[in-house]
C-alpha positions in Angstrom: -210.4 -116.8 -35.5 -209.7 -113.7 -33.1 -207.0 -113.4 -31.0 -207.2 -115.0 -28.2 -204.8 -115.4 -24.9 -203.9 -118.6 -22.2 -202.5 -116.8 -19.5 -202.0 -119.2 -15.7 -202.4 -118.4 -12.4 -201.6 -120.7 -10.9 -197.7 -122.8 -11.2 -198.2 -123.3 -14.1 -200.0 -127.2 -14.1 -203.9 -125.9 -14.9 -204.0 -127.3 -18.2 -203.2 -124.5 -20.2 -201.8 -126.9 -22.6 -204.8 -128.7 -23.1 -206.7 -125.5 -23.8 -204.3 -124.4 -26.2 -204.3 -127.2 -27.9 -208.1 -127.4 -27.9 -208.0 -123.8 -29.3 -204.8 -124.5 -31.6 -207.3 -126.5 -34.4 -209.6 -123.2 -34.8 -205.8 -121.5 -35.0 -203.7 -120.2 -37.9 -200.6 -118.9 -35.7 -199.9 -120.4 -32.1 -197.0 -118.4 -30.5 -195.1 -119.6 -27.0 -194.8 -116.0 -25.3 -193.3 -116.6 -22.4 -191.7 -119.5 -19.5 -189.3 -121.9 -20.4 -188.4 -125.9 -20.7 -188.8 -126.7 -16.8 -192.5 -127.9 -17.4 -194.7 -129.4 -20.0 -197.8 -131.3 -21.4 -198.9 -134.4 -23.3 -201.0 -133.7 -26.7 -203.2 -136.4 -28.2 -204.2 -135.9 -31.3 -205.5 -138.8 -33.4 -204.6 -141.0 -30.6 -201.1 -140.0 -30.1 -199.3 -138.5 -28.0 -197.0 -135.5 -28.2 -194.7 -135.2 -25.3 -193.9 -131.0 -25.0 -191.6 -128.6 -23.2 -190.4 -126.0 -25.2 -192.3 -126.1 -28.5 -196.0 -124.7 -28.9 -198.8 -127.0 -29.1 -199.9 -126.0 -32.8 -196.1 -127.7 -34.0 -198.0 -131.2 -34.0 -200.9 -129.7 -36.1 -200.2 -129.8 -40.1 -201.2 -126.0 -41.6 -200.5 -124.1 -38.5 -197.9 -121.7 -37.7 -195.6 -122.3 -34.1 -193.7 -119.3 -32.4 -191.6 -118.9 -30.3 -191.5 -115.7 -28.6 -189.1 -113.7 -27.1 -190.4 -113.4 -23.9 -189.5 -117.7 -23.3 -185.9 -118.7 -22.0 -184.6 -120.6 -25.0 -181.9 -123.5 -23.7 -180.8 -124.9 -27.4 -180.2 -128.2 -26.4 -184.2 -128.7 -25.1 -185.8 -127.3 -28.2 -182.9 -130.0 -30.8 -184.0 -132.7 -28.4 -187.9 -132.2 -28.6 -187.6 -131.2 -32.5 -185.8 -134.7 -33.0 -187.9 -136.1 -30.6 -191.1 -135.4 -32.8 -189.9 -135.9 -35.8 -188.7 -139.7 -35.2 -193.2 -139.7 -34.5 -193.4 -138.3 -38.3 -194.0 -134.7 -37.2 -191.6 -132.1 -39.6 -190.4 -128.6 -37.8 -189.7 -126.6 -41.0 -189.0 -122.9 -40.6 -192.4 -122.8 -42.2 -194.4 -124.2 -39.3 -191.8 -123.3 -36.2 -190.3 -119.6 -36.2 -188.3 -118.4 -33.0 -187.7 -114.6 -32.0 -184.5 -113.6 -32.7 -184.1 -111.8 -29.6 -185.9 -115.0 -27.3 -183.1 -115.1 -24.4 -181.0 -118.7 -24.2 -180.0 -120.8 -20.9 -176.9 -121.4 -21.0 -175.0 -123.8 -19.1 -173.2 -121.3 -17.1 -177.0 -121.0 -16.0 -177.9 -124.8 -15.4 -174.8 -125.2 -13.1 -175.7 -121.5 -11.6 -179.2 -122.9 -10.9 -177.9 -126.1 -9.3 -175.4 -124.6 -7.3 -178.1 -122.2 -5.7 -179.9 -125.2 -5.4 -177.7 -127.1 -4.2 -176.5 -125.3 -1.3 -177.3 -125.5 2.3 -177.8 -122.3 2.5 -181.8 -121.9 2.8 -181.8 -120.8 -0.2 -183.3 -124.5 -2.4 -187.1 -123.4 -3.5 -187.3 -126.1 -5.4 -185.8 -125.8 -8.8 -186.1 -128.1 -11.7 -181.8 -126.9 -12.1 -182.9 -126.1 -15.8 -181.3 -122.4 -15.5 -184.0 -121.1 -16.3 -184.5 -118.4 -13.3 -181.1 -117.2 -13.9 -181.4 -116.9 -17.8 -184.7 -114.6 -16.6 -181.9 -112.7 -13.9 -180.3 -112.2 -17.0 -182.5 -110.7 -18.9 -183.6 -108.6 -17.0 -180.2 -107.5 -15.8 -180.1 -106.8 -19.9 -176.7 -108.9 -20.0 -178.4 -111.9 -21.6 -177.0 -112.8 -25.0 -180.2 -113.5 -27.4 -180.3 -116.0 -30.3 -179.4 -112.8 -33.3 -176.4 -112.5 -30.2 -175.2 -116.1 -32.6 -174.6 -114.6 -36.0 -171.8 -111.8 -35.1 -169.2 -114.2 -33.6 -166.6 -111.2 -33.0 -169.0 -109.6 -31.1 -169.8 -112.6 -29.0 -167.4 -112.8 -27.1 -168.0 -109.2 -25.2 -171.4 -109.9 -24.5 -170.7 -113.1 -22.9 -168.1 -112.2 -20.5 -170.7 -110.1 -18.7 -173.0 -112.9 -17.7 -170.2 -115.0 -16.3 -169.3 -111.9 -14.1 -169.9 -112.8 -10.8 -169.2 -109.1 -10.2 -172.7 -108.3 -12.0 -174.5 -110.1 -10.1 -176.6 -108.7 -7.3 -177.5 -112.5 -5.6 -177.4 -113.5 -2.1 -176.3 -116.5 -3.9 -173.0 -118.5 -4.0 -170.9 -118.2 -6.8 -168.3 -121.0 -7.6 -165.0 -119.1 -7.5 
């Protein structure tokens, strides 16, 4: 199969997951290149339903390599929960069938907290987020203060990288910051 890219043009609910799953039958590698775990899709393979929100569609198909790319904001808790749920359905997720870009931005608890603070504020700034920290994590990515998966390898430099992300003065945001 030639390289194929599926890009949505709406709010994410236009059926990309079903298209990618259909294409994944013929593909060797399936890459999720952007987004977070705010939405999901259900795959039905041989009569079995698999609910995914972070993992690429190919992970439920044997003999396929799935990749989470660096454009994805990755919540480690959501990833672990999804892998565990799939494991309960007999899908084995290993480094042989799932790779994660080491420069993927992590969603931290402070991102979820900030998202919830903004969404619950009375300042007219509500935008209807899922409060999962996706927007604030992308803000940190663009602001070059994000914690990436590879940053977890070096625990001596990690605290210095976390400080700017947690510092309210580093945020050019009109929304309230807990103080």
